[in-house]
PQR file with spaces between the fields and no chain letter, atoms N, CA, C, O and H, PARSE charges and radii, in Angstrom:
ATOM       1  N    MET     1      71.084  165.703  -53.440 -0.4000 1.5000
ATOM       2  CA   MET     1      72.267  166.081  -52.627 -0.0000 2.0000
ATOM       3  C    MET     1      73.560  165.889  -53.511  0.5500 1.7000
ATOM       4  O    MET     1      73.817  164.782  -53.985 -0.5500 1.4000
ATOM       5  N    ARG     2      74.365  166.978  -53.722 -0.4000 1.5000
ATOM       6  CA   ARG     2      75.661  166.857  -54.340 -0.0000 2.0000
ATOM       7  C    ARG     2      76.731  166.252  -53.471  0.5500 1.7000
ATOM       8  O    ARG     2      76.872  166.618  -52.304 -0.5500 1.4000
ATOM       9  H    ARG     2      74.156  167.877  -53.336  0.4000 1.0000
ATOM      10  N    LYS     3      77.515  165.293  -54.049 -0.4000 1.5000
ATOM      11  CA   LYS     3      78.622  164.808  -53.370 -0.0000 2.0000
ATOM      12  C    LYS     3      79.900  165.446  -53.989  0.5500 1.7000
ATOM      13  O    LYS     3      80.262  165.231  -55.146 -0.5500 1.4000
ATOM      14  H    LYS     3      77.400  164.996  -54.997  0.4000 1.0000
ATOM      15  N    ILE     4      80.588  166.302  -53.050 -0.4000 1.5000
ATOM      16  CA   ILE     4      81.707  167.063  -53.573 -0.0000 2.0000
ATOM      17  C    ILE     4      82.860  166.261  -52.949  0.5500 1.7000
ATOM      18  O    ILE     4      82.848  165.959  -51.756 -0.5500 1.4000
ATOM      19  H    ILE     4      80.294  166.477  -52.110  0.4000 1.0000
ATOM      20  N    GLN     5      83.891  165.911  -53.815 -0.4000 1.5000
ATOM      21  CA   GLN     5      85.019  165.195  -53.437 -0.0000 2.0000
ATOM      22  C    GLN     5      86.206  165.944  -53.639  0.5500 1.7000
ATOM      23  O    GLN     5      86.429  166.437  -54.745 -0.5500 1.4000
ATOM      24  H    GLN     5      83.900  166.156  -54.784  0.4000 1.0000
ATOM      25  N    ILE     6      87.079  166.099  -52.580 -0.4000 1.5000
ATOM      26  CA   ILE     6      88.375  166.717  -52.727 -0.0000 2.0000
ATOM      27  C    ILE     6      89.415  165.680  -52.746  0.5500 1.7000
ATOM      28  O    ILE     6      89.605  164.955  -51.769 -0.5500 1.4000
ATOM      29  H    ILE     6      86.898  165.699  -51.682  0.4000 1.0000
ATOM      30  N    LEU     7      90.111  165.587  -53.862 -0.4000 1.5000
ATOM      31  CA   LEU     7      91.101  164.503  -54.043 -0.0000 2.0000
ATOM      32  C    LEU     7      92.508  165.072  -53.805  0.5500 1.7000
ATOM      33  O    LEU     7      93.006  165.836  -54.631 -0.5500 1.4000
ATOM      34  H    LEU     7      89.957  166.175  -54.656  0.4000 1.0000
ATOM      35  N    GLY     8      93.176  164.697  -52.650 -0.4000 1.5000
ATOM      36  CA   GLY     8      94.454  165.184  -52.442 -0.0000 2.0000
ATOM      37  C    GLY     8      94.871  164.759  -51.133  0.5500 1.7000
ATOM      38  O    GLY     8      94.029  164.397  -50.312 -0.5500 1.4000
ATOM      39  H    GLY     8      92.772  164.075  -51.979  0.4000 1.0000
ATOM      40  N    THR     9      96.302  164.776  -50.824 -0.4000 1.5000
ATOM      41  CA   THR     9      96.876  164.122  -49.628 -0.0000 2.0000
ATOM      42  C    THR     9      96.706  165.080  -48.501  0.5500 1.7000
ATOM      43  O    THR     9      97.069  164.629  -47.414 -0.5500 1.4000
ATOM      44  H    THR     9      96.986  165.071  -51.491  0.4000 1.0000
ATOM      45  N    GLY    10      96.217  166.355  -48.503 -0.4000 1.5000
ATOM      46  CA   GLY    10      96.048  167.174  -47.388 -0.0000 2.0000
ATOM      47  C    GLY    10      97.074  168.257  -47.428  0.5500 1.7000
ATOM      48  O    GLY    10      97.423  168.802  -46.381 -0.5500 1.4000
ATOM      49  H    GLY    10      95.922  166.721  -49.385  0.4000 1.0000
ATOM      50  N    CYS    11      97.585  168.603  -48.610 -0.4000 1.5000
ATOM      51  CA   CYS    11      98.571  169.742  -48.728 -0.0000 2.0000
ATOM      52  C    CYS    11      97.718  171.023  -48.713  0.5500 1.7000
ATOM      53  O    CYS    11      96.497  171.012  -48.867 -0.5500 1.4000
ATOM      54  H    CYS    11      97.302  168.161  -49.460  0.4000 1.0000
ATOM      55  N    PRO    12      98.467  172.138  -48.513 -0.5600 1.5000
ATOM      56  CA   PRO    12      97.795  173.488  -48.460  0.2800 2.0000
ATOM      57  C    PRO    12      96.828  173.730  -49.570  0.5500 1.7000
ATOM      58  O    PRO    12      95.739  174.253  -49.333 -0.5500 1.4000
ATOM      59  N    LYS    13      97.211  173.341  -50.872 -0.4000 1.5000
ATOM      60  CA   LYS    13      96.330  173.574  -51.887 -0.0000 2.0000
ATOM      61  C    LYS    13      95.006  172.760  -51.777  0.5500 1.7000
ATOM      62  O    LYS    13      93.915  173.216  -52.119 -0.5500 1.4000
ATOM      63  H    LYS    13      98.095  172.916  -51.064  0.4000 1.0000
ATOM      64  N    CYS    14      95.201  171.516  -51.269 -0.4000 1.5000
ATOM      65  CA   CYS    14      94.035  170.695  -51.088 -0.0000 2.0000
ATOM      66  C    CYS    14      93.117  171.253  -50.054  0.5500 1.7000
ATOM      67  O    CYS    14      91.904  171.161  -50.242 -0.5500 1.4000
ATOM      68  H    CYS    14      96.087  171.145  -50.991  0.4000 1.0000
ATOM      69  N    LYS    15      93.594  171.836  -48.957 -0.4000 1.5000
ATOM      70  CA   LYS    15      92.817  172.493  -47.975 -0.0000 2.0000
ATOM      71  C    LYS    15      92.186  173.748  -48.591  0.5500 1.7000
ATOM      72  O    LYS    15      91.011  173.979  -48.306 -0.5500 1.4000
ATOM      73  H    LYS    15      94.580  171.911  -48.805  0.4000 1.0000
ATOM      74  N    LYS    16      92.785  174.504  -49.333 -0.4000 1.5000
ATOM      75  CA   LYS    16      92.268  175.664  -49.955 -0.0000 2.0000
ATOM      76  C    LYS    16      91.106  175.210  -50.887  0.5500 1.7000
ATOM      77  O    LYS    16      90.028  175.804  -50.868 -0.5500 1.4000
ATOM      78  H    LYS    16      93.739  174.316  -49.565  0.4000 1.0000
ATOM      79  N    LEU    17      91.326  174.228  -51.642 -0.4000 1.5000
ATOM      80  CA   LEU    17      90.288  173.629  -52.558 -0.0000 2.0000
ATOM      81  C    LEU    17      89.012  173.299  -51.752  0.5500 1.7000
ATOM      82  O    LEU    17      87.909  173.676  -52.146 -0.5500 1.4000
ATOM      83  H    LEU    17      92.202  173.745  -51.658  0.4000 1.0000
ATOM      84  N    ALA    18      89.178  172.593  -50.624 -0.4000 1.5000
ATOM      85  CA   ALA    18      88.079  172.238  -49.715 -0.0000 2.0000
ATOM      86  C    ALA    18      87.416  173.381  -49.276  0.5500 1.7000
ATOM      87  O    ALA    18      86.186  173.355  -49.281 -0.5500 1.4000
ATOM      88  H    ALA    18      90.074  172.286  -50.303  0.4000 1.0000
ATOM      89  N    GLU    19      88.084  174.526  -48.842 -0.4000 1.5000
ATOM      90  CA   GLU    19      87.480  175.715  -48.440 -0.0000 2.0000
ATOM      91  C    GLU    19      86.689  176.303  -49.507  0.5500 1.7000
ATOM      92  O    GLU    19      85.513  176.575  -49.265 -0.5500 1.4000
ATOM      93  H    GLU    19      89.084  174.547  -48.838  0.4000 1.0000
ATOM      94  N    ASN    20      87.178  176.534  -50.652 -0.4000 1.5000
ATOM      95  CA   ASN    20      86.483  177.139  -51.820 -0.0000 2.0000
ATOM      96  C    ASN    20      85.316  176.284  -52.140  0.5500 1.7000
ATOM      97  O    ASN    20      84.244  176.838  -52.379 -0.5500 1.4000
ATOM      98  H    ASN    20      88.133  176.313  -50.848  0.4000 1.0000
ATOM      99  N    ALA    21      85.412  174.973  -52.170 -0.4000 1.5000
ATOM     100  CA   ALA    21      84.225  174.104  -52.552 -0.0000 2.0000
ATOM     101  C    ALA    21      83.099  174.293  -51.595  0.5500 1.7000
ATOM     102  O    ALA    21      81.943  174.410  -52.003 -0.5500 1.4000
ATOM     103  H    ALA    21      86.283  174.523  -51.976  0.4000 1.0000
ATOM     104  N    GLU    22      83.437  174.327  -50.218 -0.4000 1.5000
ATOM     105  CA   GLU    22      82.411  174.504  -49.205 -0.0000 2.0000
ATOM     106  C    GLU    22      81.812  175.809  -49.299  0.5500 1.7000
ATOM     107  O    GLU    22      80.602  175.953  -49.125 -0.5500 1.4000
ATOM     108  H    GLU    22      84.376  174.232  -49.887  0.4000 1.0000
ATOM     109  N    ALA    23      82.618  176.815  -49.575 -0.4000 1.5000
ATOM     110  CA   ALA    23      82.118  178.226  -49.803 -0.0000 2.0000
ATOM     111  C    ALA    23      81.159  178.287  -50.928  0.5500 1.7000
ATOM     112  O    ALA    23      80.093  178.893  -50.816 -0.5500 1.4000
ATOM     113  H    ALA    23      83.601  176.698  -49.715  0.4000 1.0000
ATOM     114  N    ALA    24      81.518  177.665  -52.021 -0.4000 1.5000
ATOM     115  CA   ALA    24      80.631  177.696  -53.224 -0.0000 2.0000
ATOM     116  C    ALA    24      79.344  177.007  -53.016  0.5500 1.7000
ATOM     117  O    ALA    24      78.316  177.496  -53.484 -0.5500 1.4000
ATOM     118  H    ALA    24      82.384  177.173  -52.111  0.4000 1.0000
ATOM     119  N    ALA    25      79.328  175.847  -52.311 -0.4000 1.5000
ATOM     120  CA   ALA    25      78.173  175.110  -52.001 -0.0000 2.0000
ATOM     121  C    ALA    25      77.181  175.829  -51.034  0.5500 1.7000
ATOM     122  O    ALA    25      75.957  175.707  -51.088 -0.5500 1.4000
ATOM     123  H    ALA    25      80.163  175.450  -51.931  0.4000 1.0000
ATOM     124  N    LYS    26      77.826  176.544  -50.201 -0.4000 1.5000
ATOM     125  CA   LYS    26      77.030  177.368  -49.301 -0.0000 2.0000
ATOM     126  C    LYS    26      76.385  178.516  -50.018  0.5500 1.7000
ATOM     127  O    LYS    26      75.191  178.769  -49.856 -0.5500 1.4000
ATOM     128  H    LYS    26      78.820  176.643  -50.157  0.4000 1.0000
ATOM     129  N    GLU    27      77.111  179.167  -50.757 -0.4000 1.5000
ATOM     130  CA   GLU    27      76.542  180.337  -51.596 -0.0000 2.0000
ATOM     131  C    GLU    27      75.417  179.866  -52.491  0.5500 1.7000
ATOM     132  O    GLU    27      74.431  180.577  -52.684 -0.5500 1.4000
ATOM     133  H    GLU    27      78.081  178.962  -50.888  0.4000 1.0000
ATOM     134  N    LEU    28      75.565  178.618  -53.062 -0.4000 1.5000
ATOM     135  CA   LEU    28      74.485  178.201  -53.905 -0.0000 2.0000
ATOM     136  C    LEU    28      73.323  177.678  -53.058  0.5500 1.7000
ATOM     137  O    LEU    28      72.280  177.377  -53.639 -0.5500 1.4000
ATOM     138  H    LEU    28      76.365  178.040  -52.905  0.4000 1.0000
ATOM     139  N    ALA    29      73.424  177.541  -51.676 -0.4000 1.5000
ATOM     140  CA   ALA    29      72.405  177.099  -50.821 -0.0000 2.0000
ATOM     141  C    ALA    29      71.877  175.820  -51.253  0.5500 1.7000
ATOM     142  O    ALA    29      70.659  175.652  -51.195 -0.5500 1.4000
ATOM     143  H    ALA    29      74.271  177.786  -51.204  0.4000 1.0000
ATOM     144  N    ILE    30      72.758  174.745  -51.747 -0.4000 1.5000
ATOM     145  CA   ILE    30      72.330  173.450  -52.093 -0.0000 2.0000
ATOM     146  C    ILE    30      72.729  172.523  -50.885  0.5500 1.7000
ATOM     147  O    ILE    30      73.526  172.802  -49.990 -0.5500 1.4000
ATOM     148  H    ILE    30      73.748  174.881  -51.794  0.4000 1.0000
ATOM     149  N    GLU    31      72.015  171.377  -51.044 -0.4000 1.5000
ATOM     150  CA   GLU    31      72.515  170.291  -50.056 -0.0000 2.0000
ATOM     151  C    GLU    31      73.710  169.612  -50.594  0.5500 1.7000
ATOM     152  O    GLU    31      73.763  169.208  -51.756 -0.5500 1.4000
ATOM     153  H    GLU    31      71.367  171.151  -51.771  0.4000 1.0000
ATOM     154  N    TYR    32      74.675  169.490  -49.732 -0.4000 1.5000
ATOM     155  CA   TYR    32      75.946  168.913  -50.250 -0.0000 2.0000
ATOM     156  C    TYR    32      76.589  168.053  -49.171  0.5500 1.7000
ATOM     157  O    TYR    32      76.202  168.152  -48.007 -0.5500 1.4000
ATOM     158  H    TYR    32      74.632  169.819  -48.789  0.4000 1.0000
ATOM     159  N    GLU    33      77.594  167.180  -49.532 -0.4000 1.5000
ATOM     160  CA   GLU    33      78.396  166.452  -48.617 -0.0000 2.0000
ATOM     161  C    GLU    33      79.827  166.567  -49.207  0.5500 1.7000
ATOM     162  O    GLU    33      80.050  166.358  -50.399 -0.5500 1.4000
ATOM     163  H    GLU    33      77.908  167.099  -50.478  0.4000 1.0000
ATOM     164  N    ILE    34      80.768  166.906  -48.324 -0.4000 1.5000
ATOM     165  CA   ILE    34      82.144  166.998  -48.774 -0.0000 2.0000
ATOM     166  C    ILE    34      82.882  165.790  -48.279  0.5500 1.7000
ATOM     167  O    ILE    34      82.808  165.423  -47.106 -0.5500 1.4000
ATOM     168  H    ILE    34      80.587  167.076  -47.355  0.4000 1.0000
ATOM     169  N    GLU    35      83.609  165.165  -49.209 -0.4000 1.5000
ATOM     170  CA   GLU    35      84.384  163.955  -48.792 -0.0000 2.0000
ATOM     171  C    GLU    35      85.767  164.211  -49.203  0.5500 1.7000
ATOM     172  O    GLU    35      85.986  164.549  -50.366 -0.5500 1.4000
ATOM     173  H    GLU    35      83.670  165.463  -50.162  0.4000 1.0000
ATOM     174  N    LYS    36      86.793  164.072  -48.293 -0.4000 1.5000
ATOM     175  CA   LYS    36      88.164  164.299  -48.639 -0.0000 2.0000
ATOM     176  C    LYS    36      88.781  162.874  -48.936  0.5500 1.7000
ATOM     177  O    LYS    36      88.784  162.008  -48.062 -0.5500 1.4000
ATOM     178  H    LYS    36      86.615  163.798  -47.348  0.4000 1.0000
ATOM     179  N    VAL    37      89.289  162.665  -50.160 -0.4000 1.5000
ATOM     180  CA   VAL    37      89.777  161.469  -50.605 -0.0000 2.0000
ATOM     181  C    VAL    37      91.374  161.698  -50.450  0.5500 1.7000
ATOM     182  O    VAL    37      92.005  162.416  -51.226 -0.5500 1.4000
ATOM     183  H    VAL    37      89.287  163.369  -50.870  0.4000 1.0000
ATOM     184  N    THR    38      91.900  161.069  -49.462 -0.4000 1.5000
ATOM     185  CA   THR    38      93.397  161.250  -49.319 -0.0000 2.0000
ATOM     186  C    THR    38      94.214  160.027  -49.672  0.5500 1.7000
ATOM     187  O    THR    38      95.424  160.169  -49.847 -0.5500 1.4000
ATOM     188  H    THR    38      91.388  160.486  -48.832  0.4000 1.0000
ATOM     189  N    ASP    39      93.665  158.869  -49.786 -0.4000 1.5000
ATOM     190  CA   ASP    39      94.380  157.636  -50.086 -0.0000 2.0000
ATOM     191  C    ASP    39      94.785  157.671  -51.588  0.5500 1.7000
ATOM     192  O    ASP    39      93.931  157.834  -52.459 -0.5500 1.4000
ATOM     193  H    ASP    39      92.682  158.754  -49.644  0.4000 1.0000
ATOM     194  N    ILE    40      96.102  157.516  -51.873 -0.4000 1.5000
ATOM     195  CA   ILE    40      96.625  157.658  -53.274 -0.0000 2.0000
ATOM     196  C    ILE    40      95.951  156.628  -54.132  0.5500 1.7000
ATOM     197  O    ILE    40      95.568  156.994  -55.244 -0.5500 1.4000
ATOM     198  H    ILE    40      96.796  157.384  -51.165  0.4000 1.0000
ATOM     199  N    SER    41      95.757  155.378  -53.756 -0.4000 1.5000
ATOM     200  CA   SER    41      95.236  154.354  -54.610 -0.0000 2.0000
ATOM     201  C    SER    41      93.748  154.807  -55.003  0.5500 1.7000
ATOM     202  O    SER    41      93.308  154.673  -56.145 -0.5500 1.4000
ATOM     203  H    SER    41      96.068  155.081  -52.854  0.4000 1.0000
ATOM     204  N    GLU    42      93.008  155.366  -53.924 -0.4000 1.5000
ATOM     205  CA   GLU    42      91.609  155.840  -54.279 -0.0000 2.0000
ATOM     206  C    GLU    42      91.683  157.018  -55.242  0.5500 1.7000
ATOM     207  O    GLU    42      90.881  157.099  -56.172 -0.5500 1.4000
ATOM     208  H    GLU    42      93.365  155.476  -52.997  0.4000 1.0000
ATOM     209  N    ILE    43      92.600  157.907  -55.046 -0.4000 1.5000
ATOM     210  CA   ILE    43      92.684  159.069  -55.997 -0.0000 2.0000
ATOM     211  C    ILE    43      92.997  158.536  -57.371  0.5500 1.7000
ATOM     212  O    ILE    43      92.394  159.010  -58.334 -0.5500 1.4000
ATOM     213  H    ILE    43      93.252  157.842  -54.290  0.4000 1.0000
ATOM     214  N    MET    44      93.872  157.611  -57.528 -0.4000 1.5000
ATOM     215  CA   MET    44      94.209  157.052  -58.818 -0.0000 2.0000
ATOM     216  C    MET    44      93.090  156.326  -59.457  0.5500 1.7000
ATOM     217  O    MET    44      93.043  156.261  -60.685 -0.5500 1.4000
ATOM     218  H    MET    44      94.361  157.226  -56.745  0.4000 1.0000
ATOM     219  N    LYS    45      92.129  155.742  -58.670 -0.4000 1.5000
ATOM     220  CA   LYS    45      90.935  155.232  -59.348 -0.0000 2.0000
ATOM     221  C    LYS    45      90.110  156.134  -60.130  0.5500 1.7000
ATOM     222  O    LYS    45      89.373  155.738  -61.033 -0.5500 1.4000
ATOM     223  H    LYS    45      92.167  155.795  -57.673  0.4000 1.0000
ATOM     224  N    PHE    46      90.241  157.405  -59.768 -0.4000 1.5000
ATOM     225  CA   PHE    46      89.570  158.486  -60.495 -0.0000 2.0000
ATOM     226  C    PHE    46      90.307  158.914  -61.754  0.5500 1.7000
ATOM     227  O    PHE    46      89.825  159.799  -62.462 -0.5500 1.4000
ATOM     228  H    PHE    46      90.840  157.728  -59.035  0.4000 1.0000
ATOM     229  N    GLY    47      91.562  158.266  -62.091 -0.4000 1.5000
ATOM     230  CA   GLY    47      92.322  158.657  -63.138 -0.0000 2.0000
ATOM     231  C    GLY    47      93.116  159.978  -62.966  0.5500 1.7000
ATOM     232  O    GLY    47      93.588  160.583  -63.928 -0.5500 1.4000
ATOM     233  H    GLY    47      91.953  157.547  -61.517  0.4000 1.0000
ATOM     234  N    VAL    48      93.235  160.397  -61.643 -0.4000 1.5000
ATOM     235  CA   VAL    48      93.832  161.676  -61.328 -0.0000 2.0000
ATOM     236  C    VAL    48      95.337  161.400  -60.968  0.5500 1.7000
ATOM     237  O    VAL    48      95.645  160.628  -60.060 -0.5500 1.4000
ATOM     238  H    VAL    48      92.851  159.906  -60.862  0.4000 1.0000
ATOM     239  N    MET    49      96.199  162.035  -61.687 -0.4000 1.5000
ATOM     240  CA   MET    49      97.690  161.966  -61.320 -0.0000 2.0000
ATOM     241  C    MET    49      98.319  163.161  -60.735  0.5500 1.7000
ATOM     242  O    MET    49      99.460  163.117  -60.275 -0.5500 1.4000
ATOM     243  H    MET    49      95.949  162.663  -62.424  0.4000 1.0000
ATOM     244  N    MET    50      97.548  164.308  -60.741 -0.4000 1.5000
ATOM     245  CA   MET    50      98.012  165.490  -60.059 -0.0000 2.0000
ATOM     246  C    MET    50      96.896  165.974  -59.099  0.5500 1.7000
ATOM     247  O    MET    50      95.710  165.965  -59.426 -0.5500 1.4000
ATOM     248  H    MET    50      96.621  164.345  -61.115  0.4000 1.0000
ATOM     249  N    THR    51      97.355  166.405  -57.873 -0.4000 1.5000
ATOM     250  CA   THR    51      96.417  166.883  -56.945 -0.0000 2.0000
ATOM     251  C    THR    51      96.792  168.343  -56.727  0.5500 1.7000
ATOM     252  O    THR    51      97.931  168.732  -56.988 -0.5500 1.4000
ATOM     253  H    THR    51      98.319  166.412  -57.607  0.4000 1.0000
ATOM     254  N    PRO    52      95.827  169.177  -56.240 -0.5600 1.5000
ATOM     255  CA   PRO    52      94.447  168.710  -55.794  0.2800 2.0000
ATOM     256  C    PRO    52      93.593  168.472  -57.006  0.5500 1.7000
ATOM     257  O    PRO    52      93.996  168.811  -58.118 -0.5500 1.4000
ATOM     258  N    ALA    53      92.405  167.889  -56.824 -0.4000 1.5000
ATOM     259  CA   ALA    53      91.433  167.667  -57.782 -0.0000 2.0000
ATOM     260  C    ALA    53      90.105  167.635  -57.232  0.5500 1.7000
ATOM     261  O    ALA    53      89.931  167.198  -56.094 -0.5500 1.4000
ATOM     262  H    ALA    53      92.077  167.613  -55.920  0.4000 1.0000
ATOM     263  N    LEU    54      89.124  168.069  -57.956 -0.4000 1.5000
ATOM     264  CA   LEU    54      87.684  168.211  -57.491 -0.0000 2.0000
ATOM     265  C    LEU    54      86.819  167.283  -58.289  0.5500 1.7000
ATOM     266  O    LEU    54      86.865  167.280  -59.520 -0.5500 1.4000
ATOM     267  H    LEU    54      89.265  168.424  -58.881  0.4000 1.0000
ATOM     268  N    ALA    55      86.092  166.557  -57.654 -0.4000 1.5000
ATOM     269  CA   ALA    55      85.035  165.621  -58.335 -0.0000 2.0000
ATOM     270  C    ALA    55      83.699  166.045  -57.771  0.5500 1.7000
ATOM     271  O    ALA    55      83.607  166.295  -56.569 -0.5500 1.4000
ATOM     272  H    ALA    55      86.054  166.559  -56.654  0.4000 1.0000
ATOM     273  N    VAL    56      82.682  166.136  -58.562 -0.4000 1.5000
ATOM     274  CA   VAL    56      81.321  166.277  -58.135 -0.0000 2.0000
ATOM     275  C    VAL    56      80.526  165.133  -58.675  0.5500 1.7000
ATOM     276  O    VAL    56      80.522  164.782  -59.855 -0.5500 1.4000
ATOM     277  H    VAL    56      82.757  165.933  -59.538  0.4000 1.0000
ATOM     278  N    ASP    57      79.830  164.566  -57.667 -0.4000 1.5000
ATOM     279  CA   ASP    57      78.997  163.296  -57.959 -0.0000 2.0000
ATOM     280  C    ASP    57      79.852  162.260  -58.710  0.5500 1.7000
ATOM     281  O    ASP    57      79.381  161.671  -59.684 -0.5500 1.4000
ATOM     282  H    ASP    57      79.833  164.850  -56.709  0.4000 1.0000
ATOM     283  N    GLY    58      81.040  162.040  -58.295 -0.4000 1.5000
ATOM     284  CA   GLY    58      81.972  161.071  -58.946 -0.0000 2.0000
ATOM     285  C    GLY    58      82.656  161.387  -60.162  0.5500 1.7000
ATOM     286  O    GLY    58      83.438  160.584  -60.671 -0.5500 1.4000
ATOM     287  H    GLY    58      81.423  162.518  -57.504  0.4000 1.0000
ATOM     288  N    GLU    59      82.384  162.631  -60.713 -0.4000 1.5000
ATOM     289  CA   GLU    59      82.878  163.088  -61.983 -0.0000 2.0000
ATOM     290  C    GLU    59      83.996  164.132  -61.740  0.5500 1.7000
ATOM     291  O    GLU    59      83.764  165.171  -61.123 -0.5500 1.4000
ATOM     292  H    GLU    59      81.749  163.284  -60.299  0.4000 1.0000
ATOM     293  N    VAL    60      85.200  163.832  -62.237 -0.4000 1.5000
ATOM     294  CA   VAL    60      86.303  164.734  -61.975 -0.0000 2.0000
ATOM     295  C    VAL    60      86.111  166.051  -62.798  0.5500 1.7000
ATOM     296  O    VAL    60      85.933  166.051  -64.016 -0.5500 1.4000
ATOM     297  H    VAL    60      85.389  162.988  -62.739  0.4000 1.0000
ATOM     298  N    LYS    61      86.162  167.154  -62.033 -0.4000 1.5000
ATOM     299  CA   LYS    61      85.806  168.470  -62.717 -0.0000 2.0000
ATOM     300  C    LYS    61      87.213  169.254  -63.115  0.5500 1.7000
ATOM     301  O    LYS    61      87.326  169.854  -64.184 -0.5500 1.4000
ATOM     302  H    LYS    61      86.307  167.155  -61.044  0.4000 1.0000
ATOM     303  N    ILE    62      88.189  169.183  -62.207 -0.4000 1.5000
ATOM     304  CA   ILE    62      89.388  169.942  -62.468 -0.0000 2.0000
ATOM     305  C    ILE    62      90.500  169.152  -61.685  0.5500 1.7000
ATOM     306  O    ILE    62      90.277  168.440  -60.706 -0.5500 1.4000
ATOM     307  H    ILE    62      88.097  168.696  -61.338  0.4000 1.0000
ATOM     308  N    VAL    63      91.700  169.375  -62.243 -0.4000 1.5000
ATOM     309  CA   VAL    63      92.836  168.593  -61.734 -0.0000 2.0000
ATOM     310  C    VAL    63      94.053  169.531  -61.776  0.5500 1.7000
ATOM     311  O    VAL    63      94.308  170.262  -62.733 -0.5500 1.4000
ATOM     312  H    VAL    63      91.881  169.953  -63.038  0.4000 1.0000
ATOM     313  N    GLY    64      94.801  169.441  -60.621 -0.4000 1.5000
ATOM     314  CA   GLY    64      96.105  170.123  -60.523 -0.0000 2.0000
ATOM     315  C    GLY    64      96.045  171.591  -60.211  0.5500 1.7000
ATOM     316  O    GLY    64      97.096  172.232  -60.237 -0.5500 1.4000
ATOM     317  H    GLY    64      94.594  168.847  -59.843  0.4000 1.0000
ATOM     318  N    LYS    65      94.894  172.187  -59.916 -0.4000 1.5000
ATOM     319  CA   LYS    65      94.893  173.638  -59.567 -0.0000 2.0000
ATOM     320  C    LYS    65      93.674  173.825  -58.569  0.5500 1.7000
ATOM     321  O    LYS    65      92.821  172.953  -58.403 -0.5500 1.4000
ATOM     322  H    LYS    65      94.040  171.666  -59.895  0.4000 1.0000
ATOM     323  N    VAL    66      93.680  175.036  -57.930 -0.4000 1.5000
ATOM     324  CA   VAL    66      92.682  175.335  -57.122 -0.0000 2.0000
ATOM     325  C    VAL    66      91.851  176.500  -57.755  0.5500 1.7000
ATOM     326  O    VAL    66      92.316  177.638  -57.822 -0.5500 1.4000
ATOM     327  H    VAL    66      94.373  175.744  -58.065  0.4000 1.0000
ATOM     328  N    PRO    67      90.583  176.171  -58.225 -0.5600 1.5000
ATOM     329  CA   PRO    67      89.687  177.058  -58.803  0.2800 2.0000
ATOM     330  C    PRO    67      89.066  178.064  -57.794  0.5500 1.7000
ATOM     331  O    PRO    67      89.013  177.777  -56.598 -0.5500 1.4000
ATOM     332  N    SER    68      88.616  179.196  -58.259 -0.4000 1.5000
ATOM     333  CA   SER    68      87.963  180.079  -57.330 -0.0000 2.0000
ATOM     334  C    SER    68      86.586  179.588  -56.910  0.5500 1.7000
ATOM     335  O    SER    68      86.056  178.596  -57.409 -0.5500 1.4000
ATOM     336  H    SER    68      88.660  179.428  -59.230  0.4000 1.0000
ATOM     337  N    VAL    69      86.064  180.311  -56.002 -0.4000 1.5000
ATOM     338  CA   VAL    69      84.719  179.871  -55.478 -0.0000 2.0000
ATOM     339  C    VAL    69      83.764  180.020  -56.647  0.5500 1.7000
ATOM     340  O    VAL    69      82.917  179.142  -56.814 -0.5500 1.4000
ATOM     341  H    VAL    69      86.495  181.118  -55.597  0.4000 1.0000
ATOM     342  N    GLU    70      83.831  181.097  -57.500 -0.4000 1.5000
ATOM     343  CA   GLU    70      82.844  181.313  -58.648 -0.0000 2.0000
ATOM     344  C    GLU    70      83.053  180.230  -59.565  0.5500 1.7000
ATOM     345  O    GLU    70      82.046  179.698  -60.033 -0.5500 1.4000
ATOM     346  H    GLU    70      84.519  181.810  -57.364  0.4000 1.0000
ATOM     347  N    GLU    71      84.317  179.762  -59.941 -0.4000 1.5000
ATOM     348  CA   GLU    71      84.450  178.669  -60.922 -0.0000 2.0000
ATOM     349  C    GLU    71      83.867  177.401  -60.286  0.5500 1.7000
ATOM     350  O    GLU    71      83.168  176.681  -60.999 -0.5500 1.4000
ATOM     351  H    GLU    71      85.135  180.194  -59.560  0.4000 1.0000
ATOM     352  N    ILE    72      84.078  177.080  -59.078 -0.4000 1.5000
ATOM     353  CA   ILE    72      83.564  175.917  -58.414 -0.0000 2.0000
ATOM     354  C    ILE    72      81.924  175.921  -58.512  0.5500 1.7000
ATOM     355  O    ILE    72      81.285  174.903  -58.775 -0.5500 1.4000
ATOM     356  H    ILE    72      84.646  177.664  -58.499  0.4000 1.0000
ATOM     357  N    LYS    73      81.374  177.109  -58.284 -0.4000 1.5000
ATOM     358  CA   LYS    73      79.935  177.100  -58.383 -0.0000 2.0000
ATOM     359  C    LYS    73      79.408  176.684  -59.751  0.5500 1.7000
ATOM     360  O    LYS    73      78.364  176.038  -59.837 -0.5500 1.4000
ATOM     361  H    LYS    73      81.894  177.936  -58.071  0.4000 1.0000
ATOM     362  N    GLY    74      80.079  177.026  -60.767 -0.4000 1.5000
ATOM     363  CA   GLY    74      79.735  176.627  -62.202 -0.0000 2.0000
ATOM     364  C    GLY    74      79.935  175.116  -62.278  0.5500 1.7000
ATOM     365  O    GLY    74      79.174  174.490  -63.015 -0.5500 1.4000
ATOM     366  H    GLY    74      80.927  177.551  -60.696  0.4000 1.0000
ATOM     367  N    MET    75      80.858  174.477  -61.609 -0.4000 1.5000
ATOM     368  CA   MET    75      81.058  173.087  -61.673 -0.0000 2.0000
ATOM     369  C    MET    75      80.063  172.257  -60.962  0.5500 1.7000
ATOM     370  O    MET    75      79.753  171.127  -61.337 -0.5500 1.4000
ATOM     371  H    MET    75      81.477  174.986  -61.011  0.4000 1.0000
ATOM     372  N    ILE    76      79.567  172.855  -59.911 -0.4000 1.5000
ATOM     373  CA   ILE    76      78.600  172.119  -59.013 -0.0000 2.0000
ATOM     374  C    ILE    76      77.221  172.120  -59.595  0.5500 1.7000
ATOM     375  O    ILE    76      76.474  171.158  -59.413 -0.5500 1.4000
ATOM     376  H    ILE    76      79.819  173.774  -59.606  0.4000 1.0000
ATOM     377  N    THR    77      76.831  173.252  -60.344 -0.4000 1.5000
ATOM     378  CA   THR    77      75.481  173.390  -60.740 -0.0000 2.0000
ATOM     379  C    THR    77      75.269  172.675  -62.094  0.5500 1.7000
ATOM     380  O    THR    77      74.157  172.673  -62.623 -0.5500 1.4000
ATOM     381  H    THR    77      77.437  174.033  -60.491  0.4000 1.0000
């Protein structure tokens, strides 16, 4: 099972990233869990200074922008 983490405080871009990540995981038909990390100190533990950010299985994949569903699919697999 993939653990997909959305790092952000809940801004519109963070919500869009969460939607895109969920759509990507569903299109890939993989088992996944989405976790929204909204606590600033927790986000900083990832070394992330700009949100939104996407981490897969604890590894930060992208910071400061909202990738497309297709881009996220490449990051998840």
